C-alpha positions as CSV (number, residue, x, y, z in Angstrom):
1,M,0.0,0.0,0.0
2,A,1.4,3.4,-0.9
3,P,2.1,5.6,2.1
4,D,-0.4,8.2,0.9
5,E,-3.2,5.7,0.1
6,N,-6.4,6.4,2.0
7,P,-7.9,3.6,4.1
8,L,-11.0,2.0,2.8
9,R,-14.3,1.2,4.6
10,C,-15.8,-2.3,4.5
11,L,-19.5,-2.6,4.8
12,A,-21.3,-5.8,5.7
13,V,-24.4,-5.8,3.4
14,R,-27.4,-8.1,4.0
15,V,-28.2,-10.0,0.8
16,T,-31.4,-11.3,-0.7
17,R,-31.8,-14.6,-2.4
18,D,-33.3,-15.3,-5.8
19,A,-36.0,-17.8,-6.6
20,A,-33.4,-20.7,-6.6
21,G,-32.2,-19.7,-3.2
22,Q,-28.9,-18.3,-4.4
23,I,-27.5,-14.9,-3.4
24,N,-28.9,-12.4,-5.9
25,L,-25.6,-10.7,-6.9
26,T,-27.4,-8.5,-9.5
27,E,-29.6,-7.1,-6.8
28,V,-26.6,-6.5,-4.4
29,A,-24.8,-4.6,-7.2
30,S,-27.9,-2.6,-7.9
31,F,-28.3,-1.7,-4.2
32,L,-24.7,-0.7,-3.9
33,D,-24.8,1.4,-7.0
34,E,-27.9,3.1,-5.6
35,V,-26.6,3.9,-2.1
36,A,-22.9,4.4,-2.7
37,G,-22.7,5.4,-6.4
38,E,-21.9,3.5,-9.5
39,G,-18.3,2.4,-9.7
40,Q,-17.6,3.4,-6.1
41,W,-17.4,0.0,-4.6
42,I,-15.9,-3.5,-5.0
43,S,-17.3,-6.7,-3.5
44,S,-16.7,-10.4,-3.5
45,E,-19.1,-13.3,-3.4
46,E,-17.9,-14.3,0.0
47,W,-15.9,-13.0,3.0
48,L,-12.4,-13.5,1.7
49,F,-10.0,-11.9,4.1
50,I,-11.8,-11.9,7.5
51,D,-14.8,-13.7,8.9
52,P,-18.3,-12.1,8.7
53,P,-18.7,-9.6,11.5
54,P,-20.3,-10.9,14.7
55,E,-22.9,-8.1,14.4
56,A,-24.4,-10.0,11.4
57,A,-25.7,-12.5,14.0
58,G,-25.9,-15.4,11.5
59,E,-27.4,-13.3,8.7
60,I,-26.0,-13.7,5.2
61,T,-23.9,-10.7,4.3
62,L,-21.2,-9.9,1.8
63,P,-18.4,-7.4,2.1
64,A,-18.4,-4.2,0.0
65,V,-15.3,-2.1,0.1
66,M,-15.2,1.6,-0.9
67,P,-13.6,4.9,-0.1
68,M,-14.8,6.9,2.9
69,P,-17.1,9.4,1.0
70,A,-18.9,6.5,-0.8
71,A,-19.3,4.6,2.5
72,T,-20.7,7.7,4.3
73,R,-23.1,8.2,1.4
74,A,-24.1,4.5,1.5
75,V,-24.7,4.4,5.2
76,L,-26.8,7.6,5.1
77,N,-28.8,6.4,2.1
78,D,-29.5,3.1,3.7
79,L,-31.0,4.6,6.8
80,T,-34.4,4.8,5.0
81,N,-34.5,1.1,4.4
82,D,-36.5,-0.9,6.9
83,P,-34.6,-2.8,8.1
84,P,-31.3,-1.2,7.0
85,R,-29.2,-3.5,4.7
86,I,-25.8,-2.3,6.0
87,V,-25.2,-4.2,9.2
88,I,-21.8,-2.6,10.1
89,D,-19.0,-0.7,8.5
90,Y,-15.4,-0.5,9.6
91,Q,-12.0,0.8,8.4
92,T,-9.9,-1.8,6.7
93,T,-6.4,-2.5,8.0
94,P,-3.4,-1.8,5.7
95,A,-3.1,-5.5,5.2
96,E,-6.8,-5.8,4.2
97,T,-6.5,-2.8,1.9
98,R,-3.5,-4.5,0.1
99,R,-5.6,-7.7,-0.2
100,W,-8.5,-5.9,-1.7
101,R,-6.2,-4.1,-4.2
102,W,-4.9,-7.6,-5.2
103,Y,-8.5,-8.8,-5.5
104,A,-9.3,-5.7,-7.7
105,S,-6.3,-6.7,-10.0
106,L,-7.8,-10.1,-10.7
107,G,-10.2,-8.6,-13.3
108,R,-7.4,-6.9,-15.2
109,P,-5.4,-8.8,-17.9
110,G,-1.6,-9.0,-17.3
111,G,0.4,-6.0,-18.3
112,M,-2.5,-3.5,-18.1
113,G,-0.7,-1.3,-15.7
114,P,-1.2,-1.0,-11.9
115,S,-4.2,-2.6,-10.3
116,L,-6.9,0.0,-9.7
117,F,-10.1,0.0,-7.7
118,P,-13.2,0.7,-9.8
119,W,-13.5,4.3,-8.4
120,E,-9.8,4.9,-9.4
121,R,-10.5,3.8,-13.0
122,T,-13.6,6.1,-13.3
123,N,-11.6,9.1,-11.9
124,A,-8.4,8.5,-13.9
């Protein structure tokens, strides 16, 4: 992680299931675009780097990582949902941030320059 890189926020987002009982990833993406902003987050289909937060109390959640302004916007926008979909948010550690940057690089073909988060690509 670069010394001047801002820490990220990780949100635990409650998920919905589709008719087949699978996590509806399209709906999760739509929700995150709505509350945080399109291209302002990255998520995985499971908790990769830490266990789900204990605050989820057995609910099915996915991690969504984003910069602080997008996380603030997401939490505030989610307050109108009953119940709120964002269970908790926390600041990532430097090690977690490096892991998420690595995860972001998986979608980029080799030799395409540095790994960038979605919000860095849209602002570049």
